[in-house]
C-alpha positions as CSV (number, residue, x, y, z in Angstrom):
1,M,0.9,-1.1,14.3
2,R,2.4,-2.3,11.1
3,V,0.2,-2.4,8.0
4,C,2.9,-2.7,5.4
5,E,5.7,-5.1,4.6
6,R,8.5,-4.3,2.2
7,T,9.3,-6.9,-0.3
8,I,12.5,-6.7,-2.4
9,L,12.5,-8.6,-5.7
10,D,15.9,-9.3,-7.3
11,F,15.3,-9.1,-11.1
12,S,19.0,-9.1,-11.9
13,A,22.3,-8.8,-10.1
14,A,22.2,-5.0,-10.4
15,E,18.5,-4.2,-10.1
16,F,16.3,-4.2,-7.0
17,E,12.6,-3.2,-6.8
18,Q,10.8,-2.5,-3.5
19,W,7.1,-3.0,-3.1
20,C,4.9,-2.3,-0.2
21,I,2.2,-4.9,0.6
22,T,-0.1,-5.6,3.5
23,D,1.1,-7.3,6.6
24,E,-0.9,-10.5,6.9
25,Q,-1.3,-10.0,10.7
26,T,-2.9,-6.6,10.5
27,P,-6.6,-6.7,11.5
28,E,-9.1,-5.8,8.7
29,D,-10.4,-2.7,10.6
30,E,-6.9,-1.3,10.7
31,L,-6.3,-2.1,7.1
32,Q,-9.5,-0.4,6.1
33,A,-8.7,2.8,8.1
34,A,-5.1,2.9,6.6
35,M,-6.5,2.4,3.1
36,D,-9.1,5.1,3.6
37,W,-6.3,7.5,4.6
38,A,-4.0,6.5,1.8
39,C,-6.7,6.7,-0.9
40,G,-8.7,9.7,0.3
41,G,-7.7,11.1,3.6
42,G,-4.7,13.1,2.5
43,G,-2.4,10.1,1.8
44,G,-2.0,10.8,-1.9
45,A,-2.1,7.2,-3.2
46,D,-3.6,6.7,-6.6
47,C,-6.4,4.2,-6.0
48,S,-8.4,4.8,-9.2
49,K,-7.5,1.4,-10.7
50,I,-9.0,-0.5,-7.7
51,R,-12.4,0.9,-8.2
52,V,-15.3,-1.1,-9.6
53,N,-14.9,-1.9,-13.4
54,Q,-11.2,-0.8,-13.4
55,A,-8.2,-2.7,-14.4
56,C,-7.0,-3.8,-10.9
57,Y,-10.4,-4.2,-9.1
58,F,-10.0,-8.1,-9.0
59,P,-9.4,-9.8,-6.8
60,N,-11.9,-7.8,-4.9
61,T,-10.5,-8.3,-1.3
62,L,-9.6,-5.8,1.3
63,K,-6.0,-7.2,1.6
64,Y,-5.4,-7.0,-2.2
65,H,-6.9,-3.5,-2.5
66,A,-4.9,-2.3,0.6
67,S,-1.7,-3.7,-0.8
68,Y,-2.4,-1.8,-4.1
69,A,-3.1,1.4,-2.2
70,F,-0.1,1.1,0.1
71,N,2.3,0.3,-2.7
72,S,0.9,3.3,-4.7
73,Y,1.6,5.5,-1.7
74,F,5.1,4.0,-1.2
75,Q,6.1,4.3,-4.8
76,R,5.0,7.9,-4.9
77,F,6.7,9.0,-1.7
78,K,9.6,6.6,-1.0
79,H,12.2,9.1,-2.2
80,K,10.7,11.8,0.1
81,G,10.8,9.6,3.2
82,G,7.2,8.3,2.9
83,D,6.6,5.1,4.7
84,L,3.2,3.8,5.7
85,A,4.7,1.6,8.4
86,T,5.8,4.7,10.4
87,S,3.1,7.2,9.4
88,R,1.8,9.1,12.4
89,V,-1.7,8.5,11.1
90,L,-1.2,4.7,11.5
91,L,0.5,4.6,14.9
């Protein structure tokens, strides 16, 4: 199962940023389970900004919130080998 796509944005010739977003083909029940893990089940993502009345709550969709959570996880753990696409929890 793949819940995360990596997107590389080229801001200049020398700078690259990597982002982790939801894979559009992932069923919603799998996205929800992966987001639950990333945000609260030991994943370590910071999901505080996608809560009600917080800065990144809107748009209030599962795919948007999951992308936020997966990217939070990826940014926090990418230098330690963290990757939601290969996490044993998500296989």
